[in-house]
N, CA, C, O and the ligand as a Tripos MOL2 file, in Angstrom:
@<TRIPOS>MOLECULE
protein
  277   275    70     0     0
PROTEIN
NO_CHARGES

@<TRIPOS>ATOM
      1 N           0.7970   -1.1090    0.0580 N.3       1 MET1
      2 CA          0.1190    0.0000    0.1300 C.3       1 MET1
      3 C           0.9690    1.1540    0.0560 C.2       1 MET1
      4 O           2.0130    1.2230    0.7040 O.2       1 MET1
      5 N           0.4790    2.2460   -0.8640 N.am      2 SER2
      6 CA          1.2720    3.5820   -0.8590 C.3       2 SER2
      7 C           0.5740    4.5220    0.1510 C.2       2 SER2
      8 O          -0.6400    4.7180    0.1970 O.2       2 SER2
      9 N           1.5250    5.0840    0.9690 N.am      3 LYS3
     10 CA          1.2290    6.0840    1.9120 C.3       3 LYS3
     11 C           1.3390    7.6170    1.1780 C.2       3 LYS3
     12 O           2.2720    8.0540    0.5050 O.2       3 LYS3
     13 N           0.0500    8.2830    1.5480 N.am      4 LYS4
     14 CA         -0.1910    9.5090    0.9430 C.3       4 LYS4
     15 C           0.1610   10.6060    2.1010 C.2       4 LYS4
     16 O          -0.3210   10.6080    3.2330 O.2       4 LYS4
     17 N           1.0190   11.4510    1.6240 N.am      5 ARG5
     18 CA          1.2760   12.4040    2.7190 C.3       5 ARG5
     19 C           1.1770   13.8160    2.0760 C.2       5 ARG5
     20 O           1.5730   14.1420    0.9570 O.2       5 ARG5
     21 N           0.4680   14.7110    3.1650 N.am      6 PHE6
     22 CA          0.4820   16.0410    2.4240 C.3       6 PHE6
     23 C           1.6810   16.7990    2.8840 C.2       6 PHE6
     24 O           2.3140   16.6120    3.9230 O.2       6 PHE6
     25 N           1.9120   17.7590    1.8730 N.am      7 ILE7
     26 CA          3.1480   18.5560    1.7380 C.3       7 ILE7
     27 C           3.0640   19.8610    2.5100 C.2       7 ILE7
     28 O           2.6320   20.8890    1.9890 O.2       7 ILE7
     29 N           3.4810   19.7950    3.7450 N.am      8 ALA8
     30 CA          3.2080   20.9740    4.5450 C.3       8 ALA8
     31 C           3.9890   22.3780    3.8980 C.2       8 ALA8
     32 O           5.2010   22.5100    3.7280 O.2       8 ALA8
     33 N           3.0350   23.2560    3.6320 N.am      9 GLY9
     34 CA          3.3590   24.7240    3.3080 C.3       9 GLY9
     35 C           3.4410   24.6710    1.6920 C.2       9 GLY9
     36 O           3.9080   25.6500    1.1090 O.2       9 GLY9
     37 N           3.0620   23.7130    1.0660 N.am     10 ALA10
     38 CA          3.1930   23.6750   -0.4270 C.3      10 ALA10
     39 C           1.7390   24.3240   -1.1180 C.2      10 ALA10
     40 O           0.6190   24.3060   -0.6070 O.2      10 ALA10
     41 N           2.1040   24.8430   -2.3180 N.am     11 THR11
     42 CA          1.0230   25.7000   -3.0500 C.3      11 THR11
     43 C           0.6040   25.0440   -4.2320 C.2      11 THR11
     44 O           1.4600   24.6520   -5.0250 O.2      11 THR11
     45 N          -0.5220   24.8840   -4.4380 N.am     12 CYS12
     46 CA         -0.8450   24.1260   -5.6300 C.3      12 CYS12
     47 C          -0.5190   25.0080   -7.0280 C.2      12 CYS12
     48 O          -1.1350   26.0640   -7.1720 O.2      12 CYS12
     49 N           0.2470   24.6710   -7.8480 N.am     13 PRO13
     50 CA          0.5390   25.3440   -9.0480 C.3      13 PRO13
     51 C          -0.6590   25.7510  -10.1140 C.2      13 PRO13
     52 O          -0.5650   26.5740  -11.0250 O.2      13 PRO13
     53 N          -1.6820   25.0430   -9.7970 N.am     14 SER14
     54 CA         -2.9580   25.0390  -10.5140 C.3      14 SER14
     55 C          -4.0870   26.1150   -9.9300 C.2      14 SER14
     56 O          -4.5910   27.0040  -10.6160 O.2      14 SER14
     57 N          -4.3370   25.9030   -8.7540 N.am     15 CYS15
     58 CA         -5.3170   26.6580   -8.1340 C.3      15 CYS15
     59 C          -4.8710   27.6060   -7.1670 C.2      15 CYS15
     60 O          -5.6050   28.5190   -6.7900 O.2      15 CYS15
     61 N          -3.3990   27.3970   -6.6310 N.am     16 GLN16
     62 CA         -2.8300   28.2680   -5.8170 C.3      16 GLN16
     63 C          -3.1420   27.9650   -4.3110 C.2      16 GLN16
     64 O          -2.4810   28.5080   -3.4260 O.2      16 GLN16
     65 N          -4.0380   27.1930   -4.0640 N.am     17 ALA17
     66 CA         -4.4300   26.7120   -2.6340 C.3      17 ALA17
     67 C          -3.1810   26.2890   -2.0850 C.2      17 ALA17
     68 O          -2.2580   25.7730   -2.7160 O.2      17 ALA17
     69 N          -3.2280   26.6030   -0.5870 N.am     18 ALA18
     70 CA         -2.0050   26.1450    0.1360 C.3      18 ALA18
     71 C          -2.4240   24.9480    1.0170 C.2      18 ALA18
     72 O          -3.5490   24.9240    1.5160 O.2      18 ALA18
     73 N          -1.5160   23.9350    1.2160 N.am     19 ASP19
     74 CA         -1.6640   22.8580    2.1000 C.3      19 ASP19
     75 C          -2.6540   21.8670    1.4380 C.2      19 ASP19
     76 O          -3.1730   21.1320    2.2780 O.2      19 ASP19
     77 N          -3.0150   21.6680    0.3070 N.am     20 THR20
     78 CA         -3.8020   20.9390   -0.5230 C.3      20 THR20
     79 C          -3.0750   19.7620   -0.9750 C.2      20 THR20
     80 O          -3.6520   18.6790   -1.0720 O.2      20 THR20
     81 N          -1.8830   19.9030   -1.2470 N.am     21 LEU21
     82 CA         -1.1470   18.9690   -1.9020 C.3      21 LEU21
     83 C          -0.5230   17.8330   -1.1510 C.2      21 LEU21
     84 O           0.1450   17.9980   -0.1300 O.2      21 LEU21
     85 N          -0.7980   16.5470   -1.7620 N.am     22 ARG22
     86 CA         -0.2940   15.3740   -1.0520 C.3      22 ARG22
     87 C           0.6520   14.5620   -2.1270 C.2      22 ARG22
     88 O           0.4760   14.7870   -3.3250 O.2      22 ARG22
     89 N           1.5450   13.7220   -1.7520 N.am     23 TRP23
     90 CA          2.2470   12.9830   -2.6010 C.3      23 TRP23
     91 C           2.3250   11.5780   -2.0110 C.2      23 TRP23
     92 O           2.1610   11.3060   -0.8220 O.2      23 TRP23
     93 N           2.6150   10.6680   -3.0570 N.am     24 TRP24
     94 CA          3.0120    9.2600   -2.8230 C.3      24 TRP24
     95 C           4.0150    8.8290   -4.0490 C.2      24 TRP24
     96 O           4.3350    9.5150   -5.0200 O.2      24 TRP24
     97 N           4.3610    7.6760   -3.7650 N.am     25 GLN25
     98 CA          5.1690    6.9790   -4.7730 C.3      25 GLN25
     99 C           4.4170    5.8240   -5.4460 C.2      25 GLN25
    100 O           3.7820    4.9880   -4.8030 O.2      25 GLN25
    101 N           4.5290    5.8300   -6.7920 N.am     26 GLU26
    102 CA          3.5460    4.5920   -7.7280 C.3      26 GLU26
    103 C           4.7480    4.0320   -8.5320 C.2      26 GLU26
    104 O           5.2160    4.7480   -9.4170 O.2      26 GLU26
    105 N           5.2350    2.9230   -8.3190 N.am     27 HIS27
    106 CA          6.0350    2.3070   -9.1690 C.3      27 HIS27
    107 C           7.4570    3.0860   -9.3330 C.2      27 HIS27
    108 O           8.0150    3.0920  -10.4300 O.2      27 HIS27
    109 N           7.9350    3.6420   -8.3770 N.am     28 HIS28
    110 CA          9.0090    4.5640   -8.3850 C.3      28 HIS28
    111 C           8.7050    5.8050   -9.1470 C.2      28 HIS28
    112 O           9.6990    6.3750   -9.5960 O.2      28 HIS28
    113 N           7.6460    6.3020   -9.3700 N.am     29 VAL29
    114 CA          7.2250    7.6780   -9.8860 C.3      29 VAL29
    115 C           6.5120    8.3960   -8.6380 C.2      29 VAL29
    116 O           5.6350    7.9370   -7.9070 O.2      29 VAL29
    117 N           7.0820    9.5390   -8.6050 N.am     30 GLU30
    118 CA          6.4650   10.4710   -7.5500 C.3      30 GLU30
    119 C           5.3120   11.2610   -8.0570 C.2      30 GLU30
    120 O           5.3380   12.1190   -8.9400 O.2      30 GLU30
    121 N           4.1230   10.7700   -7.2460 N.am     31 VAL31
    122 CA          2.7360   11.5810   -7.9820 C.3      31 VAL31
    123 C           2.6010   12.5900   -6.7420 C.2      31 VAL31
    124 O           2.7980   12.2840   -5.5660 O.2      31 VAL31
    125 N           2.2420   13.7990   -7.2080 N.am     32 VAL32
    126 CA          1.7590   14.8110   -6.3000 C.3      32 VAL32
    127 C           0.0990   15.1160   -6.8600 C.2      32 VAL32
    128 O          -0.2360   15.1530   -8.0440 O.2      32 VAL32
    129 N          -0.6390   15.2790   -5.8910 N.am     33 GLU33
    130 CA         -1.9510   15.5770   -6.2340 C.3      33 GLU33
    131 C          -2.4120   16.8130   -5.1900 C.2      33 GLU33
    132 O          -2.0000   17.0320   -4.0510 O.2      33 GLU33
    133 N          -3.3390   17.4880   -5.9240 N.am     34 CYS34
    134 CA         -4.1490   18.5130   -5.1440 C.3      34 CYS34
    135 C          -5.4160   18.1280   -4.7950 C.2      34 CYS34
    136 O          -6.0690   17.6780   -5.7360 O.2      34 CYS34
    137 N          -5.9880   18.1660   -3.6880 N.am     35 VAL35
    138 CA         -7.2410   17.1900   -3.1620 C.3      35 VAL35
    139 C          -8.3200   18.5280   -3.5320 C.2      35 VAL35
    140 O          -9.4970   18.3000   -3.2510 O.2      35 VAL35
    141 N          -8.0750   19.6330   -4.0180 N.am     36 LYS36
    142 CA         -8.8720   20.6140   -3.9300 C.3      36 LYS36
    143 C          -9.4820   20.8580   -5.3850 C.2      36 LYS36
    144 O         -10.6960   20.9650   -5.5600 O.2      36 LYS36
    145 N          -8.4680   20.9430   -6.4980 N.am     37 CYS37
    146 CA         -8.7700   20.9390   -7.7020 C.3      37 CYS37
    147 C          -8.2960   19.7230   -8.5850 C.2      37 CYS37
    148 O          -8.4930   19.8900   -9.7890 O.2      37 CYS37
    149 N          -7.8540   18.8260   -8.3100 N.am     38 GLY38
    150 CA         -7.6960   17.4770   -8.7900 C.3      38 GLY38
    151 C          -6.4230   17.5890   -9.7370 C.2      38 GLY38
    152 O          -6.1850   16.7580  -10.6120 O.2      38 GLY38
    153 N          -5.6580   18.6600   -9.4840 N.am     39 HIS39
    154 CA         -4.2860   18.8970  -10.3150 C.3      39 HIS39
    155 C          -3.4490   17.7260   -9.9360 C.2      39 HIS39
    156 O          -3.3670   17.4770   -8.7340 O.2      39 HIS39
    157 N          -2.7000   16.8330  -10.9430 N.am     40 THR40
    158 CA         -1.7380   15.8380  -10.4300 C.3      40 THR40
    159 C          -0.4830   16.2120  -11.3410 C.2      40 THR40
    160 O          -0.5790   16.7600  -12.4390 O.2      40 THR40
    161 N           0.5980   15.8700  -10.7790 N.am     41 ASP41
    162 CA          1.8140   15.9680  -11.4390 C.3      41 ASP41
    163 C           2.5760   14.9640  -11.2130 C.2      41 ASP41
    164 O           2.7250   14.7550  -10.0090 O.2      41 ASP41
    165 N           3.2970   14.0250  -12.1200 N.am     42 ARG42
    166 CA          4.1290   12.9560  -11.8950 C.3      42 ARG42
    167 C           5.6480   13.3250  -12.3990 C.2      42 ARG42
    168 O           5.8750   14.2540  -13.1740 O.2      42 ARG42
    169 N           6.5810   12.5290  -11.8890 N.am     43 ARG43
    170 CA          7.9350   12.7020  -12.1460 C.3      43 ARG43
    171 C           8.5970   11.4180  -11.9950 C.2      43 ARG43
    172 O           8.1270   10.6940  -11.1170 O.2      43 ARG43
    173 N           9.6510   10.9500  -12.7040 N.am     44 SER44
    174 CA         10.1070    9.7250  -12.4430 C.3      44 SER44
    175 C          11.6910    9.9700  -12.4680 C.2      44 SER44
    176 O          12.2820    9.8330  -13.5390 O.2      44 SER44
    177 N          12.3680   10.3200  -11.3400 N.am     45 PRO45
    178 CA         13.7750   10.6570  -11.3450 C.3      45 PRO45
    179 C          14.5170    9.4370  -11.7430 C.2      45 PRO45
    180 O          15.5210    9.5560  -12.4460 O.2      45 PRO45
    181 N          14.1330    8.3520  -11.3770 N.am     46 VAL46
    182 CA         14.9740    7.1120  -11.8170 C.3      46 VAL46
    183 C          15.1560    6.9780  -13.3160 C.2      46 VAL46
    184 O          16.2430    6.7810  -13.8590 O.2      46 VAL46
    185 N          14.0920    7.0920  -13.8810 N.am     47 ALA47
    186 CA         14.0050    7.0690  -15.3170 C.3      47 ALA47
    187 C          14.8380    8.1650  -15.9220 C.2      47 ALA47
    188 O          15.5990    7.9350  -16.8620 O.2      47 ALA47
    189 N          14.7110    9.2380  -15.4380 N.am     48 GLN48
    190 CA         15.4510   10.3560  -16.2170 C.3      48 GLN48
    191 C          17.0670   10.3440  -15.9550 C.2      48 GLN48
    192 O          17.9040   10.9850  -16.5890 O.2      48 GLN48
    193 N          17.2720    9.5350  -14.9620 N.am     49 GLU49
    194 CA         18.6880    9.3580  -14.5330 C.3      49 GLU49
    195 C          19.2900    8.3380  -15.4910 C.2      49 GLU49
    196 O          20.3410    8.5560  -16.0950 O.2      49 GLU49
    197 N          18.5210    7.1170  -15.6140 N.am     50 ALA50
    198 CA         18.8680    6.2270  -16.6080 C.3      50 ALA50
    199 C          19.2030    6.7210  -17.9240 C.2      50 ALA50
    200 O          20.2540    6.3820  -18.4680 O.2      50 ALA50
    201 N          18.2900    7.5770  -18.5210 N.am     51 SER51
    202 CA         18.2660    8.1140  -19.9020 C.3      51 SER51
    203 C          19.7070    8.9820  -20.1480 C.2      51 SER51
    204 O          20.1890    9.0650  -21.2780 O.2      51 SER51
    205 N          20.2210    9.5020  -19.1870 N.am     52 THR52
    206 CA         21.2500   10.5480  -19.3940 C.3      52 THR52
    207 C          22.5070    9.7240  -19.3360 C.2      52 THR52
    208 O          23.5700   10.2850  -19.6050 O.2      52 THR52
    209 N          22.4930    8.4210  -19.0060 N.am     53 LYS53
    210 CA         24.0040    7.5700  -18.9540 C.3      53 LYS53
    211 C          24.5490    7.4430  -20.2370 C.2      53 LYS53
    212 O          23.9790    7.8400  -21.2540 O.2      53 LYS53
    213 N          25.7330    6.8520  -20.2050 N.am     54 GLU54
    214 CA         26.4960    6.5890  -21.5500 C.3      54 GLU54
    215 C          25.5310    5.9080  -22.5080 C.2      54 GLU54
    216 O          24.7740    5.0180  -22.1220 O.2      54 GLU54
    217 N          25.5660    6.3150  -23.6890 N.am     55 PRO55
    218 CA         24.8540    5.6320  -24.9010 C.3      55 PRO55
    219 C          25.2930    4.3570  -25.0220 C.2      55 PRO55
    220 O          26.4200    3.9190  -24.7920 O.2      55 PRO55
    221 N          24.2740    3.7620  -25.4180 N.am     56 THR56
    222 CA         24.3960    2.1020  -25.5860 C.3      56 THR56
    223 C          24.9630    2.0550  -26.7920 C.2      56 THR56
    224 O          25.2160    3.1010  -27.3900 O.2      56 THR56
    225 N          25.2940    0.6050  -27.4140 N.am     57 GLN57
    226 CA         26.0990    0.2090  -28.3260 C.3      57 GLN57
    227 C          25.3860    0.4720  -29.5260 C.2      57 GLN57
    228 O          26.0310    0.6390  -30.5610 O.2      57 GLN57
    229 N          24.0310    0.5380  -29.5350 N.am     58 GLN58
    230 CA         23.3060    0.9000  -30.8280 C.3      58 GLN58
    231 C          23.3960    2.2550  -31.1420 C.2      58 GLN58
    232 O          23.3890    2.5820  -32.3290 O.2      58 GLN58
    233 N          23.4810    3.1190  -30.2350 N.am     59 ASP59
    234 CA         23.7730    4.8760  -30.3630 C.3      59 ASP59
    235 C          25.0310    4.6010  -31.0690 C.2      59 ASP59
    236 O          25.0220    4.7480  -32.2910 O.2      59 ASP59
    237 N          26.0740    4.2360  -30.5090 N.am     60 ALA60
    238 CA         27.3340    4.2960  -30.9250 C.3      60 ALA60
    239 C          27.3690    3.9860  -32.3960 C.2      60 ALA60
    240 O          28.0640    4.7060  -33.1130 O.2      60 ALA60
    241 N          26.6450    2.9190  -32.9570 N.am     61 GLN61
    242 CA         26.8220    2.5170  -34.5140 C.3      61 GLN61
    243 C          25.9620    3.6320  -35.1880 C.2      61 GLN61
    244 O          26.3590    4.0040  -36.2920 O.2      61 GLN61
    245 N          25.0740    4.0930  -34.7850 N.am     62 VAL62
    246 CA         24.1800    5.2840  -35.4530 C.3      62 VAL62
    247 C          25.1950    6.4630  -35.6930 C.2      62 VAL62
    248 O          25.2140    7.0310  -36.7850 O.2      62 VAL62
    249 N          26.0120    6.8170  -34.7060 N.am     63 ILE63
    250 CA         26.7560    7.9670  -34.7450 C.3      63 ILE63
    251 C          27.9420    7.5240  -35.7490 C.2      63 ILE63
    252 O          28.4060    8.3270  -36.5580 O.2      63 ILE63
    253 N          28.2520    6.6280  -35.6790 N.am     64 GLY64
    254 CA         29.3540    6.0610  -36.6410 C.3      64 GLY64
    255 C          28.9070    6.0990  -37.9950 C.2      64 GLY64
    256 O          29.7090    6.3730  -38.8880 O.2      64 GLY64
    257 N          27.7300    5.8580  -38.2360 N.am     65 ILE65
    258 CA         27.2490    5.6650  -39.7380 C.3      65 ILE65
    259 C          27.0430    7.1590  -40.1930 C.2      65 ILE65
    260 O          27.3580    7.4510  -41.3470 O.2      65 ILE65
    261 N          26.5420    8.1010  -39.3680 N.am     66 PHE66
    262 CA         26.7160    9.5780  -39.9470 C.3      66 PHE66
    263 C          27.6640   10.4380  -39.5440 C.2      66 PHE66
    264 O          27.5450   11.6540  -39.3980 O.2      66 PHE66
    265 N          28.8260    9.6110  -39.3280 N.am     67 LYS67
    266 CA         30.0550   10.4920  -39.0330 C.3      67 LYS67
    267 C          30.6750   11.0010  -40.4710 C.2      67 LYS67
    268 O          30.9120   10.3260  -41.4730 O.2      67 LYS67
    269 N          30.8590   12.3980  -40.2480 N.am     68 PRO68
    270 CA         31.3220   13.2540  -41.6290 C.3      68 PRO68
    271 C          32.5780   12.7910  -41.9220 C.2      68 PRO68
    272 O          33.2250   12.2870  -41.0040 O.2      68 PRO68
    273 N          33.1020   12.8690  -43.1440 N.am     69 GLN69
    274 CA         34.4380   12.4270  -43.5760 C.3      69 GLN69
    275 C          35.4100   13.7140  -43.7540 C.2      69 GLN69
    276 O          36.5780   13.5620  -44.1120 O.2      69 GLN69
    277 ZN         -5.1470   22.6730   -6.7220 Zn       70 ZN70
@<TRIPOS>BOND
     1     1     2 1
     2     2     3 1
     3     3     4 2
     4     3     5 am
     5     5     6 1
     6     6     7 1
     7     7     8 2
     8     7     9 am
     9     9    10 1
    10    10    11 1
    11    11    12 2
    12    11    13 am
    13    13    14 1
    14    14    15 1
    15    15    16 2
    16    15    17 am
    17    17    18 1
    18    18    19 1
    19    19    20 2
    20    19    21 am
    21    21    22 1
    22    22    23 1
    23    23    24 2
    24    23    25 am
    25    25    26 1
    26    26    27 1
    27    27    28 2
    28    27    29 am
    29    29    30 1
    30    30    31 1
    31    31    32 2
    32    31    33 am
    33    33    34 1
    34    34    35 1
    35    35    36 2
    36    35    37 am
    37    37    38 1
    38    38    39 1
    39    39    40 2
    40    39    41 am
    41    41    42 1
    42    42    43 1
    43    43    44 2
    44    43    45 am
    45    45    46 1
    46    46    47 1
    47    47    48 2
    48    47    49 am
    49    49    50 1
    50    50    51 1
    51    51    52 2
    52    51    53 am
    53    53    54 1
    54    54    55 1
    55    55    56 2
    56    55    57 am
    57    57    58 1
    58    58    59 1
    59    59    60 2
    60    59    61 am
    61    61    62 1
    62    62    63 1
    63    63    64 2
    64    63    65 am
    65    65    66 1
    66    66    67 1
    67    67    68 2
    68    67    69 am
    69    69    70 1
    70    70    71 1
    71    71    72 2
    72    71    73 am
    73    73    74 1
    74    74    75 1
    75    75    76 2
    76    75    77 am
    77    77    78 1
    78    78    79 1
    79    79    80 2
    80    79    81 am
    81    81    82 1
    82    82    83 1
    83    83    84 2
    84    83    85 am
    85    85    86 1
    86    86    87 1
    87    87    88 2
    88    87    89 am
    89    89    90 1
    90    90    91 1
    91    91    92 2
    92    91    93 am
    93    93    94 1
    94    94    95 1
    95    95    96 2
    96    95    97 am
    97    97    98 1
    98    98    99 1
    99    99   100 2
   100    99   101 am
   101   101   102 1
   102   102   103 1
   103   103   104 2
   104   103   105 am
   105   105   106 1
   106   106   107 1
   107   107   108 2
   108   107   109 am
   109   109   110 1
   110   110   111 1
   111   111   112 2
   112   111   113 am
   113   113   114 1
   114   114   115 1
   115   115   116 2
   116   115   117 am
   117   117   118 1
   118   118   119 1
   119   119   120 2
   120   119   121 am
   121   121   122 1
   122   122   123 1
   123   123   124 2
   124   123   125 am
   125   125   126 1
   126   126   127 1
   127   127   128 2
   128   127   129 am
   129   129   130 1
   130   130   131 1
   131   131   132 2
   132   131   133 am
   133   133   134 1
   134   134   135 1
   135   135   136 2
   136   135   137 am
   137   137   138 1
   138   138   139 1
   139   139   140 2
   140   139   141 am
   141   141   142 1
   142   142   143 1
   143   143   144 2
   144   143   145 am
   145   145   146 1
   146   146   147 1
   147   147   148 2
   148   147   149 am
   149   149   150 1
   150   150   151 1
   151   151   152 2
   152   151   153 am
   153   153   154 1
   154   154   155 1
   155   155   156 2
   156   155   157 am
   157   157   158 1
   158   158   159 1
   159   159   160 2
   160   159   161 am
   161   161   162 1
   162   162   163 1
   163   163   164 2
   164   163   165 am
   165   165   166 1
   166   166   167 1
   167   167   168 2
   168   167   169 am
   169   169   170 1
   170   170   171 1
   171   171   172 2
   172   171   173 am
   173   173   174 1
   174   174   175 1
   175   175   176 2
   176   175   177 am
   177   177   178 1
   178   178   179 1
   179   179   180 2
   180   179   181 am
   181   181   182 1
   182   182   183 1
   183   183   184 2
   184   183   185 am
   185   185   186 1
   186   186   187 1
   187   187   188 2
   188   187   189 am
   189   189   190 1
   190   190   191 1
   191   191   192 2
   192   191   193 am
   193   193   194 1
   194   194   195 1
   195   195   196 2
   196   195   197 am
   197   197   198 1
   198   198   199 1
   199   199   200 2
   200   199   201 am
   201   201   202 1
   202   202   203 1
   203   203   204 2
   204   203   205 am
   205   205   206 1
   206   206   207 1
   207   207   208 2
   208   207   209 am
   209   209   210 1
   210   210   211 1
   211   211   212 2
   212   211   213 am
   213   213   214 1
   214   214   215 1
   215   215   216 2
   216   215   217 am
   217   217   218 1
   218   218   219 1
   219   219   220 2
   220   219   221 am
   221   221   222 1
   222   222   223 1
   223   223   224 2
   224   223   225 am
   225   225   226 1
   226   226   227 1
   227   227   228 2
   228   227   229 am
   229   229   230 1
   230   230   231 1
   231   231   232 2
   232   231   233 am
   233   233   234 1
   234   234   235 1
   235   235   236 2
   236   235   237 am
   237   237   238 1
   238   238   239 1
   239   239   240 2
   240   239   241 am
   241   241   242 1
   242   242   243 1
   243   243   244 2
   244   243   245 am
   245   245   246 1
   246   246   247 1
   247   247   248 2
   248   247   249 am
   249   249   250 1
   250   250   251 1
   251   251   252 2
   252   251   253 am
   253   253   254 1
   254   254   255 1
   255   255   256 2
   256   255   257 am
   257   257   258 1
   258   258   259 1
   259   259   260 2
   260   259   261 am
   261   261   262 1
   262   262   263 1
   263   263   264 2
   264   263   265 am
   265   265   266 1
   266   266   267 1
   267   267   268 2
   268   267   269 am
   269   269   270 1
   270   270   271 1
   271   271   272 2
   272   271   273 am
   273   273   274 1
   274   274   275 1
   275   275   276 2
@<TRIPOS>SUBSTRUCTURE
     1 MET1         2 RESIDUE 1 A MET
     2 SER2         6 RESIDUE 1 A SER
     3 LYS3        10 RESIDUE 1 A LYS
     4 LYS4        14 RESIDUE 1 A LYS
     5 ARG5        18 RESIDUE 1 A ARG
     6 PHE6        22 RESIDUE 1 A PHE
     7 ILE7        26 RESIDUE 1 A ILE
     8 ALA8        30 RESIDUE 1 A ALA
     9 GLY9        34 RESIDUE 1 A GLY
    10 ALA10       38 RESIDUE 1 A ALA
    11 THR11       42 RESIDUE 1 A THR
    12 CYS12       46 RESIDUE 1 A CYS
    13 PRO13       50 RESIDUE 1 A PRO
    14 SER14       54 RESIDUE 1 A SER
    15 CYS15       58 RESIDUE 1 A CYS
    16 GLN16       62 RESIDUE 1 A GLN
    17 ALA17       66 RESIDUE 1 A ALA
    18 ALA18       70 RESIDUE 1 A ALA
    19 ASP19       74 RESIDUE 1 A ASP
    20 THR20       78 RESIDUE 1 A THR
    21 LEU21       82 RESIDUE 1 A LEU
    22 ARG22       86 RESIDUE 1 A ARG
    23 TRP23       90 RESIDUE 1 A TRP
    24 TRP24       94 RESIDUE 1 A TRP
    25 GLN25       98 RESIDUE 1 A GLN
    26 GLU26      102 RESIDUE 1 A GLU
    27 HIS27      106 RESIDUE 1 A HIS
    28 HIS28      110 RESIDUE 1 A HIS
    29 VAL29      114 RESIDUE 1 A VAL
    30 GLU30      118 RESIDUE 1 A GLU
    31 VAL31      122 RESIDUE 1 A VAL
    32 VAL32      126 RESIDUE 1 A VAL
    33 GLU33      130 RESIDUE 1 A GLU
    34 CYS34      134 RESIDUE 1 A CYS
    35 VAL35      138 RESIDUE 1 A VAL
    36 LYS36      142 RESIDUE 1 A LYS
    37 CYS37      146 RESIDUE 1 A CYS
    38 GLY38      150 RESIDUE 1 A GLY
    39 HIS39      154 RESIDUE 1 A HIS
    40 THR40      158 RESIDUE 1 A THR
    41 ASP41      162 RESIDUE 1 A ASP
    42 ARG42      166 RESIDUE 1 A ARG
    43 ARG43      170 RESIDUE 1 A ARG
    44 SER44      174 RESIDUE 1 A SER
    45 PRO45      178 RESIDUE 1 A PRO
    46 VAL46      182 RESIDUE 1 A VAL
    47 ALA47      186 RESIDUE 1 A ALA
    48 GLN48      190 RESIDUE 1 A GLN
    49 GLU49      194 RESIDUE 1 A GLU
    50 ALA50      198 RESIDUE 1 A ALA
    51 SER51      202 RESIDUE 1 A SER
    52 THR52      206 RESIDUE 1 A THR
    53 LYS53      210 RESIDUE 1 A LYS
    54 GLU54      214 RESIDUE 1 A GLU
    55 PRO55      218 RESIDUE 1 A PRO
    56 THR56      222 RESIDUE 1 A THR
    57 GLN57      226 RESIDUE 1 A GLN
    58 GLN58      230 RESIDUE 1 A GLN
    59 ASP59      234 RESIDUE 1 A ASP
    60 ALA60      238 RESIDUE 1 A ALA
    61 GLN61      242 RESIDUE 1 A GLN
    62 VAL62      246 RESIDUE 1 A VAL
    63 ILE63      250 RESIDUE 1 A ILE
    64 GLY64      254 RESIDUE 1 A GLY
    65 ILE65      258 RESIDUE 1 A ILE
    66 PHE66      262 RESIDUE 1 A PHE
    67 LYS67      266 RESIDUE 1 A LYS
    68 PRO68      270 RESIDUE 1 A PRO
    69 GLN69      274 RESIDUE 1 A GLN
    70 ZN70       277 GROUP 0 **** ****
């Protein structure tokens, strides 16, 4: 079960209400929800970090094909 916690002092970016935002984790994704207007925001820091790592072997091959002479 995921725990939903209110974020103290946070302001909703959508309706500007204070102390209405709560967040929890869903499959390593942070979900923030405003209980007043229903605004939701998701972010996956784990996935973003993985995508910025060194290129795969396939990427290197594509770069080699388009390498100017
Ligand atoms: Zn809101």
